[in-house]
Structure formats: structure tokens, C-alpha cells
N, C-alpha and C positions, 0 to 999 in steps of 0.2 A: 504494500500500500504506500510505503514511503517513496518508492520509485515513481509511482503515478503522480504524487504530489510534487516531487522534485521536477519531473518532466513538464508538468503543467506550468511551473514557474519559469522554466528555461526556454520553453518553446516560443518562437517568434510568430506573430500573426502574419499570415500570408496575404498579401495584397494582390488581388486579381485585377488586371487593368480592364477598364470598361471598353466594350466594343461599340463604336459609333455606328448608328443606323442611318438610313436615308429618310427617316421620318422627321419632320420639322415640328417643334414644340408649338402648340396653339397659343400659348400665353406669352412667350418671350421671343420666339423665332429661332432659338438655338437648335442644333441637330441633336435629337434625343439619343440616348445610349442604352444598351442592353444591360440590365441588372439582374441579379439572382436573388429572389426572395424565398420565403418559406413555402410558397405554393408554386415555385418555378420561375422561369424567366419573365420579365416584363420590361417595358420601355419607361425610362425616367428622364427628366430634364437634368442636364449636367450642371445647371446653375442653382442646384439645391444649396442652401435653404431659402434663397430669395424666391425661386420659382419651385413650387411643389407639384408640378404637373406630372402625372403618370398615365400610362395607357397599357391595356392588356395586349399581348401579342395575339393577333387573330389570323387563323388559317382559313382562307376562303376556298370553297370547293366549286369547281366549274360546272355546277348543276343548279338550276333555278329552284326556288322554293315552290312546291306544288300548290300552296295556298295563295301566295301573293306575288310570286315571280321574282322576288329579291334574291340575293345570293345566300347560299347556305354556308354556315360556319362550323368548323370542327372544334368542339369544346371538350373539356374534361370535368367530371364531377369532382367533389372534394376528395373522394377516394381514388381518383385517377382513371375511372372508366370513361372511355370515349363515347360521345354522342354527337349528333348533328342537329343544329337548330337554325332558325331563320335569323338573319342579321337585324331584322326589324323588330325583334322581341323588345317590349311586351305587346306591341300592336298586333303582331302575328305570332301565334302560339305553336307553330309547327315544330315538332321534335321527333327524332328517330334514333334508335340505338344502332341501326344498320345504315350504311351509306346509300342514299338514294341514287338510282342509276339515271334518272332524268326521263324515264319512259313510263308509260302507263300500261297496266296489265291488259292484254287483248281479251281476256276472259271476263273480268269484272270492272275494269277501269281504274282500280286503285293504283298507287305508285309501286314501281318495282324497286327492290333494294338488292345491293350486292351482298352476298354471304359467302362464308367459307365453311365447308363441311369436310367430312372424312375423305370424300372423293375429290376434293379440290374446290375451286371457286365456281360459283354459280349465281344466277340472278333469279330472285323469287318475288312473288307478289306479297305485299305487306299485309294484305287481308288474310287473316288466319283461316277463314272459312273457304277461301278460294283454292289455295294449294297449287297454283300455277307455277311451274319452274322452267327456266331455260338454262342450259348448261354453259353457255358462253357468257363471259363478263363484258358488260357494256361500259360506256364512258362513265366517269364518276369514280374511277378506281383511285387507289392511293397515289398514283402518278399524276393525277390531275389536281393536286392540292397546291394552292398558291399561298405563300407566306407573306 
């Protein structure tokens, strides 16, 4: 136990340099930097504490929202599970655990979502009662994510 106490006294704090982004601060006009917080990376103004502007890092998906037509955003829950929601939340309340493919089901008209199963990737209808499945993955895959 003494070794741990001794080490905690002698260890120097590591300073990680901030990475400059291409996003401009809305309040002061400076180029925002990437910071690491307890919930992951975020954008912060380098002029802290004079300017306290921060922004979440948003990953847009190249699929429109099925309800309102706005862009869909990849988000994470507090526990780290990925879900997809409309960027116009709370005006639009669309949310999905699976990535939407951008197409409608030919059988029932509900949205199609990309899934991964034991036999690989496939596209399925989001309506549980329909059960329509296509074996090929459409647009809206992980490669279509913009940061």
C-alpha cells in the first residue's frame, strides 16, 4: 500500500494537447478544439474561461428521417449503446436502435433497417408483424457516416 501512495505522489500529470477542429465557436469566433470529458469527446472553445461554449460531436448518417426528412444522427445512451435519432429532436421524435436503410418495406410500407445476424448483414422491415427480409445491405451502412 505504501508503494501506491508513494507512486501517486511522484507521478506527473500528463498533459494531452488539444486537437483543433474546423468548427468555429458561435460566441467568440475562435476555432473550437476537441476535449475529452467523462462521457467522451466533445468540442470546446479554446478561450475558456472567458468563453464557455461547448458542443457535442455529432455523426450524421446519409439517410433522411422517415418522419420529417431531416438528417439522422448516430447517438449513444448513457451506457454506451448506439441508437439513431432525428436531428430535429424534440420537434421530431423518430428513434431507432437499428440503422435505417432509407427505403420502405415493399410489403407493409414501414422503414427498412440494416441488421447483423449469425449469417451476416441483412436488411429487415422495422415492423415486427411484417417479417420482410432482404439479404443485401443497402445504403445507410457504417461507411456512410459523416462526422
